[in-house]
Structure formats: structure tokens, C-alpha cells
N, C-alpha and C positions, 0 to 999 in steps of 0.2 A: 548378204546371207544366202543368196542363191548359189554363189561360187563356193561358199563354205559347205552348204548342204551337198553340192555336187561332189566335192572332194571327199566328204565324209562317206557318201554312198559308194563312191568308187573304191574307197579304202576300207570297206567293211570287213573284208577278209583279214584276219589278224596275223600278226607275226608269230612264227613258231618260236616264241622266245625261249621256252624252257629247252627246246631241242638244241638250238644254237649255243645257248650259254651253258647248258648242262655238259655237252660234249667238251667245249672249251674248259669248263671248270674241272672236269675229270682229269684233262691233260695237265693243267696246272697243279692239281692236287698230287698227281702221280710224280711230278717233277719234285714238289716240295717233300714228299715222303719216300722218294727213291723207290716207288713200287709201281706197279701197272695194274690199278683197278679197271674192271670192265666199265666202259662208258655207260652213263645213265640213259635209258631209253627216253625217247620223247613222251610226254604225257599223252594219254590216250584220248583226252578230251581237247587237245589243242588243235584249233582249226588250221587247215592247210593254207599256206600262203601262195598267192599269185607270184609269178616271176615279176620282179620290180623292173621299171624302166630304167632305173639308175641305181647303181651301188651306193650312192651318196644320198639316196632318199629312203625313208621307211617305207615298208609294204603299205600300199593304200594310197600313195600319191599318184595321180593319174595325169600323165602328159606333162605336167609342170609341177611347181611347188605347191605344197599344201598351204591353203589359206588359213591363217591363224588370227586370233584377235589382235587387232592393232598392228599387224605386220604384213609384209609381203615379201616373197621371195623365199628360198630355201634357207634353213638354219644350218649354219657351219657346224653347230654342235650337236645336231640330232643324230642318234645312232642309225646305222643302216640296217635294213632288214636281211640283206643278202650276204653279209660278211662282217668282220669285226668293225665296230664303229671307231671313229676317231676318238670318241669319248667313252665307249663302252669298255668295261674291264676286260682286259685280254690276258686270260689266265695262262696262256701258252708262251707268253713272252718271258724271257729270261729275268731273273730277279735283278734288281738294280745293283750295279757294282759297288754302290756306296751303302747299301743296306746291310747293317750289322745282323747277326743271327738273332732270333727271337730270344735267345737265352743271354744276350749281352748284359753286363752288370748294369743294375739300376744305379743312377747317379745318387751318391750319398749312402749307398748300401754296402757295396762290396769293395771297400777300400778307396773309392773315389770321394773327392771332396764334395760336400753338399753344396747345393746352389745357394746363392746369396739372395739379394732382394728379388721378389716377385711382383710383377707389375700387371695389373688388370686381370687377365685370366690366369693361365698356368705358370707363367714365370718369365723373367728378364733372363736371357741367356748371355753366353760369353760374346766375344767379339764377333761381329757379323761381317764376314768377308764380302765385299761387293755390296751392290744394293744402295739404298738411299743413305745408308749410315757410313758408307765408305770404309767400313772395317775399323772404325775408331774404337778402341777398347774401352771398357768401363773401368773406373778406378775401384769399384767394389767387387769383391771376389764373387765370381759367377754372374755378375750383372751384365746387361746389355749397355750399349751406348747411351749416355744420358741425353735428354733434350738440351738444345742450346740455352745456355744461361743457368742450367741447374748445377747444383753443387753436390758433391758426394764426399762422405767421410767415413773411412774405416777406422773402427775403434779398437783399442788393445784387447778388449774382451772378445773380439771376433765378430762383434755386432756391426752394424752399418746403418748410416742415414742418408737418405737423398732428399734435398730440398729443391723447390722451384725457384725461379728467379725472384718472386716476391717473398722468399724466405719461409714460406709454408712447407711443411714436411709433406713429401708425396709417397715415400716409401721407408719402412723400417725393417730391418732384419734383426731379430733377437737370437743370437747364437745359443744362449743358455736354454731357451725353450724350443729351438728350432722352428721359429714362427716367423712369418712374413706378413706385413701389413701394408696395404695399399690405399691411399685416398685419391679417388677418381676425381678428375676435373669437374664431373657432374654432381659432386657431393656424395657419391657412394663410398662405401668403405668395405674392404675385404680383408679377412684375417684367415690365414691358412697355416697349418702346422703339420709337419711330417713326424710321426711317432716312431719310437724305436722298433716297433713291430712292423714298420713299413706301411701302417694304416695312415689315413689322412683325414683331418677334420677341417671344414671350410665353413666359415660364418660370412654372410653378406647381408648388409643392411638393406631391408627392403626386397630381398630376392631369396630364392630357395638356398639353404645351406645343405651340407650333406656330410655324411660320415663314409669313408671308403675303406673296406676291409678286403685285403688281397687273400687269394687261395690259389691252389694249383689244380690243373686238369690235364692229365696226360703229359705232365712235365712241362707244361706252359703256364705262364702267369695270367691269371684273370683277376678281376676285382668286382665286388658288389658295392655300388654306391647307394646308400639310403638317403634319399632327399626329405627334407621337411619344409613345408611352406603353408602357412595359414591353416595350421591344424591338421594337415594331411601328410602322411609319409607314402613315399613310393620309391620304387628302386630301378636302377638300369645296371647292365652288366657291360664290362670293358675287358678288352684283351691287351695285355701289356707287352711291349717288346721294345728292344733298343734300335735306335735310329740315329745316325749321324752323332753319335756320342751322347744322345739324349735318351730319356725313357718316356715313351708316349703311351697313353691309354686310348685304344681304339674301341669305339662303340661295337658292342656285340648284342644283337637282338636276343631277348629272352625267348622268342618263338618265331616260327616261320609259317607262311601260307604255302598252299599248294601252287604249282606252276600256273595253272589256269587262272588263279586269281591275280597273280602278278602280271600275266598277260592282259587280263581285263583291265588293270590299272595302267599298263605300260602303253597299250594300243589306243587308238581313237574309238570312242563309242559309236553306236550305229547312227546316232544323230546328236547334235548339240543340245544341252538341256539348260533351262533356267534354273536358278537355285535361290531360295530366300534364305539369307543368313540371319536375319532378325537383328541386325546391329543399329537399326535406326535411332533408337533412343539411347544407345550406349554412350557414356562420356568420352571413352577413348577414342571412339569412331569420329565424333565431331572434332576432338582435339588434333587428330591426325588427318582430318579430311583433305588438307592441301597436300598431303604426302602420298596417300594411297586410296585407290579406288578399286573395288573388285570387278572382275570380268562381267559383262552383261549376260553371257552364255558361256558354257563349258563344253568344248569338243571332247574332252577326255579327262580323266582322273588327274593327270599331271598339271592341268591348269587349275582344277579345284584344290589340289594339294598346295599349289603355289599360293593361293589366296588363303588358304587355311593357315599355312606356316607364318606368312606375313602378318596376318591378323593376330594370331597367337603372340607373336613377338611384340606388336604394338600394344597389346593389352598388358604384357608383362612390364614394358617400358612405362606405361601409363601408371600402373599400380606402384612401381618403384618411385616415380616422381611424387605420386600422391603421399606415399608414406613418409617421404623426405620433406613434405610440405612445400613442394615446388610447382604444383599444378595450380594455375590461377585462372584457368578457363580460357586463356588466350592460345591459339594454336602456335605450334612451333615454327610453322612455315606459313607464308601468306596464302591467299586464295588463289584460284586459277587452276590451270591443268595440274594434275598430280606430279610431284617431283619424281616419284617412281614410274617411269615412263613404260609404254607398252613394249618397247624394245628390251628393256631391262627385265621386266616380268617374263618376257619370252626366253631370255637366257636362263632365268631361274627355273622355268617349267622344263627347259631341255636338261638342266642339271638334275632336276627331280627325276626324270626319266632315266638318266644315267644310273642314279642311286637306286631306282627300282630294279634295273638290270642286274646291278651288283648284288642286291639282296636275293633276287631269284637264284643267282649263281650259288650264293651261300646256302640257300634253302636246300638246293640239290645236293650239295657236299654234305650238309647235315643229314639228309635223308640216307646218304650212302655211308654214314658213320665215319666221315672223313674230318680231318682237322682243317680248320680255316686259317688261311694266311692272313695275319693282321696287316701285313705290308700291303697286300692287295686291296684289303678292305678299307685301309686309310689313305692318308696323303701321300704315302710313298708312291703309290701308282699314279696318283693325280699329278705329282710334280715330276713324274718321269715318263708320262705317255706322249709327250710332245704336243699336247693340245690345250687350248684355254679352258679354264674352269671358273665357275661362279660360286662364291661363298656368301652365305647370309649370316650377319652378326647376331649371336643369340644372347649376349649380355654385355654390359657396358664395358669398354676397353679403351685404355689411353695408349696411343701410339705416337710416332714422329713421322713427319713428312719429309720431302726431299730436302727442305732447308733446315732439318733437324728441329723444327718447331713442334711442340706438343699439341695434339688435338685429340678429340675423343670420338668413338664410334658407340653407337647404341643399337639395341634390338631393332631388327628389321632393316638396318642399312645393308647395302649390297656392295660386294667387292669382286673384282676380276682379276684372275691370274693370267697375265699375258704371255710371259715368258718364264721358263723354269729358273730356279736360283742356281748359283754355282754349286758344284759338287759338295764343297765343305761348308756351306752357308747354314746357319742356324736360324735364320729369319728369311722371310720372303717378302718381295716387293708386290704389292697389289694396287690396282687402280680403284678408286671410289666411283662407283657407278650411281649410287643414290644415297644421300644423307639428309639430315633434317635441319641444317643451318645452326646458328648460334656458335657454341664452342666446338661443334662437330667438324670433322675433317671436311674440306671443301670437295665438291663434285669434281672428278677428274684429277684429283690430287693423287700422288703416288705415296703410299705409306708402307712402313715396314711392320710386319706382324711375325712374331716368334712362331717357330714350328709347333710349339705346344699349344699356343693360342689358335693357330690355324687348324690343328687337328680337333681342338674343342668346337671349333666352328663346324667342321664336317660332322662331328658327332651330333651336334645340336640339330643340323638338318636331318640326319637319318632318324634321330629320336622323334623329332616333330613329324616327319613323314610317317613314321610307323604309328604315332598317335592319330594321325589322319586317316591312315588306312583302317584303323579301328573304327573310327567314325563312319567311314564309307561302308564298311561291312555291316555296321549296324543300321545304316540308312538306305543300303541297296534295296531297290524296289519300291522305294518310298519317296515322295517328295520330288518326283522327276528323275531320281537317280536310277539308271538301268540296273536291272537284277545282275548279280555276280555269279560266276560258276559256282558249282557246289564244292569246289576246292578251296573254298574260303575258310575252311576249318584249319585250325592251327596245329603245329607239331612243336613241342617244346625243344629248344636248343639243347644239345648234349651237355654243354658246359654249365648251364643254368640249373641242371637237376641236382648237382652236388654243391652248389653255392652255399655259403654260410647264410643262416636265416636273416630276414630284415632286422636291422638293429633296433631293439625296443627302446633304447634310451637315446635315440637320436636327437630329440628336441632339447633335452637337458644338456647333452654334450656340446651341441652347437651354441646354445645360449652361454654356456660357461666359457666356450672359446672367444666369443666376443667380449666378455668381461675380462678375461685374462689378457686380451689384446690391449685393453685400456692400460692395464698396469704395465705391460711390456713396453708399451710406446712411451709411457712416462718415464720408466727407467733408462731406456736407451736414448732418448732425446736429452735427458738430464745428464747422462755421461758424455754425450757429444758436446753440450754446451760447456760443461765444466772443463773437459779435456782440451778444447780449442780456444778457450777465452771469450768465444762470441756469447753475447748476452743471450740468456734464455728466450727472450722475447722473440729473437730472430729465428729460433728454432721451434716455434710453436707448431703443433699439428694443425692440419687443417681443420676449421671449425666444424663440429659435429651438429648436423642438423637436428632440430628438436625432435624429441619423440612425439609421434602424432597418434592419438587414439581417436578414431571416428565411429559414428553410429553404425551398428550392424556387425562390427567385428566380433569374433568369438573370443571365449576365454583364453584359448591357446594363442590366438593373435596377440592379445594384450600381454599375456606373459612373455611372448617373444619380444615384444616391444619394451616393456617396463620391467621385466623380470618377475620374480615371485612376489606377491604382495607381503606386507608385514602382518597382515591378518585378513581372514575372510569371514563373512557373515552369510550363512546358508539359510535362506528363508523361502523354502519351497522352490517356486519358479523364479524367485528373486534371489540374486547373489550379489554381495557387495565386496569388492576389493579395496583394501586400504593401502595407500601408498603415501606415507609421511604427510598426512594433512589432506591428500587428495582421494576422492572416492570414485571408483569406477563401478556403475551399476548395471548389472545384466538382468534382463528378463528373457526367459526361455533360452538361455545360453548366449544371447546376443547383446552387445552394448546399447543400452537404452538412455543413459545419462552419465555425465561426468561432472562431479561437483568438488 
């Protein structure tokens, strides 16, 4: 502790984060816009930085490496205070030779063939050159290489079915509806449809669904996703662009803070703090006690944000298991030291700082009324800067490992990018740093993740960091959290001001999507069975987990699980939903009994 305090004391002078990144950001923006705007001045309140003893260390390290929780020695991934970091976004670098223009045609929109099956997250892509899949093409149009032992069938209607070695259906593509359905190894189910107006609706059992509406800002593609989960609707914004023949959606914050606040979050605090999370009695915390433990103290916001992000992911994973009826009170992993080691958490904390630096750069571009390059904000830069990066899984995802065996990843698992993919690859090989056992991919396994799914992982990290920054802004100066600069006020993003309004019918549309998925799956699997002569029993879909209604759920929760009731009885504070012989009784808007 004394060493840690000495390092923090010596490093109290903060990085001139805004000045360094602002000038670089202006240079990149000038290159992108083929103009030469004046560079942004350094923020007036940014503290001066001492000359660092090494360009490989952030300002504030004295003589040697900064002491961090559970680690020793300098981090290879930590940005430098005196020059472009190995991992800090470098807006002066030339664009990737493989990056298509931001106006590249969207797959399935401007004459290109639509994608076929979608797996786990955003989609199974075409043949993946190199990597663990060896470039083996899929038999399904637009699909990625199938796991070993699986079977794929393209149907005369243009639809397709993929089955696992046990005969259970893993993926269905319904060409008539433009719909893709995936049954996860962990029992989850995802239904996604691309509409004629380029909007998208996604239903996920036990997880947030969303409706995505596209719009244009200054000639660039943007989209607003309205999510709905447990009776609550919320939105995020995304910047769409073409990359390696795909169409990616890159997270675009709805607002930005001032440079002083990002500096406060990026740099070490004046002294480490203890923080009480209040998780002690939470079921998820006991369930994942063998996987994750929070830091005892926090030298800076990046460590706090790391624990915030992982805890949010594990809570989401626990809730999804609970709604699927899979939580039995037995932890996923045995007792002992947490599976997510201090070294892995340090790598995540370093990546958090990289993302904070990136967002500060974007904030200054937004303040200068400049367009933000989605390639620099997304995985394009991360795959081409020549440095390792860490990703945290934000939702259940099925992948294949080096032996082409299918395994699953879940919220809170950590993956590392060691080497960039080949220039024409549409999937990336990642090393599993931390997972939870069972059907999950083994630690140190190399797995292949599509570029779309990888982009969604980075989106998830940035979204969760932004949510954590809001929490820190609210808690600053309280509970041991040091006070933040006055520049914590927010400025709306330019593209957010003209976005279409939040979708008012999102809950109904998502629910209908799930119901239509049932019908589509039945039709396509029946066609596959009849056309091939294979008994229908061999093409049964993965069994659907029973709908689970629990005490305390809201009326919206129950409607999302069971659909609309056949009738309702409104008796003041008591409401009764009737479902074909079953009654769900609410008191004060919460489930009180089921009969």
C-alpha cells in the first residue's frame, strides 16, 4: 500500500489529455474532410504535466512502473503521456488500405445479396480466410464455416437450416421474412429481421430486444436503437459504415463531457479510495463468486469502471439464466481464487483507458462541429494499429475454436486480440482470457469471432463505460469518490439532435418478432425435412426453455414472457391476468401470486 500511495503521490500531476488528443484529433479530422481546421486549444483547466521519465509510461510514474492492484511492472498496453500511445487512437495515421468509404453499400440494400444465417450476435459471415477456420466456406449463402459435425441445408425457397451434430437446429434463415433465428448452446434464442426500409428488429429471450431505425446526418449513415427490457425503454446511437465488404454499426455517444472530466477519469486519482458496492446480498454476486472479485481499493476511475462493467455483465447473465429457469443456486465455477485474475482485470482497465482517450478525442471533434470517423472509433483502428487489445463479451455468443468445435461465450468473459487478421478476413482469432466453465470456451482457447460480433463487443464496452461515467458523475464527491472538475457538464452530440424519436411501440414490435420467429422456424424446418427425406424428428428445433414468471416481476415483464393475457381483471391495486387457465395476480404492479 505504501508503494501504491507513493506512486499516486508522485503522479498527482495529470496528463494534458485533451491537448494531446485534441491536436491529433484535429489532424485526423482535417485529413478525413480534406480541410484544415484550426487545432483545438488545450482546455484552460487542464493541469500541467511533468516531463515523464519514459515515453512508455503515463505521466505520474516515478522512477519505475506504477504499482497497480494485483500487478507489478509496467503495462504494455498503457498509453503514454508524452506521445501517441501504442493503444491510444492515433488520428494522424493514414486510413487503412482495406477500409471502404463510409458510404459503401450496405449488404442486402444496394444490389448486394442479403446475408444468410446469423449466429449469436450480428451474423455469420462468408468464408473466413486464415484463422482457426482455415477459410473453409459455408454451404449456406452468406454463412460462416460450420462447426465440426454440423449439417447445413440450403432450400429451394432461398431459406436455410443449420443443425448441430445431435440433430438439433442451431440456425434458421427465413428468406421470405428476411429473418434469422439462432438457438444458443446455453438455451438462449435470438430472432432478427431486416426490414425493407433498412430498419432492424431483434428479439432475445431473457435479454433486451431492440428496434433500430436508420437516419442520415451530413450524408452519413446513423441509426437509433430503442431497447426494451423489463418494462424500460432506452436508446443508443450508432454510426454505420462499410468495412471489408460488411456493414458495421459503431457506437456513437449521445453526449460528451468536457476534457477536464475525461482527464479526471483517465488519470490516477490523488489517492486510492475504498468503495462499497453493496453487492453482498445479491444472488448474482454469490453465484459468480468464484469468477469475479472487486478491487479492494481504486487508484483511478479506470479500475472502478472495470469492476462496474464486469458486475453489470454478470448481473445480466444471471438474469438471463434465471428467466430461462437455469439458475439452481450452484455457482458456475468452483470456489478458490477468482477465475478472472488480477492480470486480466489490469488488461481490461488499460483498455478502458484507451476507450476514454478515444471518447475525449471525439468530444473535441464534436465541439468543433466536425464529423467523427467511424473507422477510428470502431474496430478498424483496433485491428490495424498493430497492438493487442482486450474485449469483454456483452451477450451470449456461440463461436468455434481451433478444432472447429462449437463453444459458447457469455457476458463478462474476456478475450484478447494478439495479432491482426489478414486483410481480407471477415472474422478475427481471439484468445480466451477468462470464462466460466461448463459449455463455455476453455481459457486460453483460440476462437473465431465475426467482425460484426467483435464490433458489438466494442460497442458494449463503450456503452457500459458511458453508463459508468454517469454513475461516477452522480457519485463524485460522495462515498469516497473524489470530486470531478466542473467540466463534467455534458454536450449533446451533433448527430443525436436530429435522430428520429424513441420508438413508442418498441415493446409490441419486439414481442411480435418473437412470435413470428416461432412460425418461421416451423415452416422452414418442415420444408427442410420434407425436401430432404430426413424425418422431422431429426430437424427439431432446440427445446424452448419454459416461460418463467417470478414474484416481483412487473406487468410489462409478464407480458414480455407470456404475451398479452386473454383477459384482465382490474381491481384497484390488484390486477389479474388470465392465461388459458392460469392466473397471474399483481399487487401494486408487481407479481404477488400465480394460480
